[in-house]
C-alpha positions in Angstrom: 51.0 17.2 13.1 49.0 15.0 9.9 45.7 15.7 8.7 43.9 11.8 9.6 40.4 11.4 9.3 38.9 8.1 10.1 35.6 7.8 8.2 32.7 7.4 10.0 34.1 8.2 13.1 32.2 11.4 13.8 29.1 10.2 13.2 29.1 7.4 16.2 30.2 10.2 18.1 27.3 12.4 17.0 25.5 9.2 17.5 27.5 8.5 21.2 25.9 12.2 22.0 21.9 11.2 21.6 22.1 8.4 23.2 24.4 9.9 26.3 21.2 12.5 26.1 19.0 10.6 26.4 19.1 7.2 28.4 22.7 7.6 29.3 21.8 4.6 31.7 21.4 2.2 28.3 25.3 3.4 27.4 26.7 1.7 30.8 23.9 -1.7 30.7 25.5 -2.4 28.0 29.7 -1.9 28.9 28.5 -3.9 31.9 26.8 -7.0 29.8 29.6 -6.6 27.6 32.1 -6.7 30.1 31.0 -9.6 32.0 31.5 -11.9 28.6 35.0 -10.7 27.9 35.5 -12.0 31.0 33.5 -15.9 31.3 35.3 -15.6 27.5 38.8 -15.4 29.9 38.0 -17.8 32.8 37.5 -20.2 29.8 40.6 -20.1 28.6 41.9 -19.7 31.5 44.4 -22.2 33.1 42.4 -23.8 36.4 45.2 -24.4 38.7 45.2 -25.7 42.0 43.5 -23.5 43.6 41.4 -22.1 40.9 42.5 -18.7 42.2 43.8 -17.5 38.8 40.4 -17.8 37.2 38.3 -16.8 39.9 40.3 -13.3 40.5 39.4 -11.5 37.4 37.0 -8.7 38.2 35.8 -5.8 36.0 35.9 -2.1 37.4 33.2 0.4 36.9 32.4 2.4 33.7 34.0 5.7 33.4 33.0 8.2 31.3 36.1 9.4 29.7 36.8 12.3 27.0 35.6 11.3 23.9 33.3 8.3 25.4 33.5 5.5 28.2 35.7 2.7 29.2 35.2 -0.2 31.4 38.1 -1.7 32.6 39.4 -5.4 33.3 42.0 -6.0 36.4 42.8 -9.5 38.5 43.3 -10.0 42.0 45.8 -12.8 41.2 49.7 -11.8 41.8 50.8 -14.6 39.9 48.3 -13.5 36.8 51.8 -12.2 35.3 53.6 -15.1 35.8 51.3 -17.5 33.7 50.0 -14.6 31.2 53.4 -14.2 30.2 56.3 -17.0 31.3 58.7 -17.3 33.9 62.2 -18.6 34.6 62.3 -21.4 36.5 64.7 -21.2 39.1 66.6 -23.5 42.2 66.7 -22.4 45.4 70.3 -21.2 45.6 69.7 -19.1 41.9 70.4 -21.2 39.0 68.4 -20.8 36.1 67.4 -24.1 35.4 64.6 -23.5 32.2 61.9 -21.4 31.0 57.8 -21.7 32.0 56.3 -20.5 28.9 53.2 -18.1 28.6 50.0 -20.0 28.0 48.7 -15.6 26.8 45.1 -16.4 27.7 44.4 -12.9 28.5 46.2 -11.4 25.1 44.4 -14.4 23.2 40.7 -13.6 24.6 41.0 -9.8 23.4 42.4 -11.2 19.8 39.0 -13.4 19.5 36.5 -11.2 20.8 38.1 -8.3 19.3 35.8 -7.9 15.8 33.3 -9.5 17.8 32.5 -6.8 21.0 33.2 -4.2 17.9 30.4 -5.8 15.3 27.6 -6.0 18.6 28.3 -2.5 20.4 27.9 -1.1 16.7 24.5 -2.7 15.8 23.4 -2.1 19.2 24.7 1.4 18.4 22.5 1.7 15.6 19.5 0.5 16.6 19.1 2.2 20.4 19.6 5.6 17.7 17.1 4.5 15.1 14.8 3.7 18.3 15.5 7.0 19.6 15.8 9.0 17.0 12.3 8.1 16.3 
């Protein structure tokens, strides 16, 4: 095992523990609001389609406490999501392959667009909340 050390990680974890002890509900509320912002962004990047079920199918999981932090998941109830996201073969009823439909990559694109913004937003929120609770 290598001795890799990420600068600022221990300070971040310490701040999170302090906030967790003094105001755990604020963490849950912030993660809920970030999750809702993510769903709005994914829906904006998702093509409409004939029924709209692909856009309407996005859901968030409950906030879970995991080792060393929290997580909130995003999933979709649309069974054809993976075909639109990654692309698929075009096949005739007889089984002959006639082409390829390229993927739209709406979730992947949204995650790449929002990653820095979300991290910066959480860092700023954490610093403000830590200052407020430290007084």
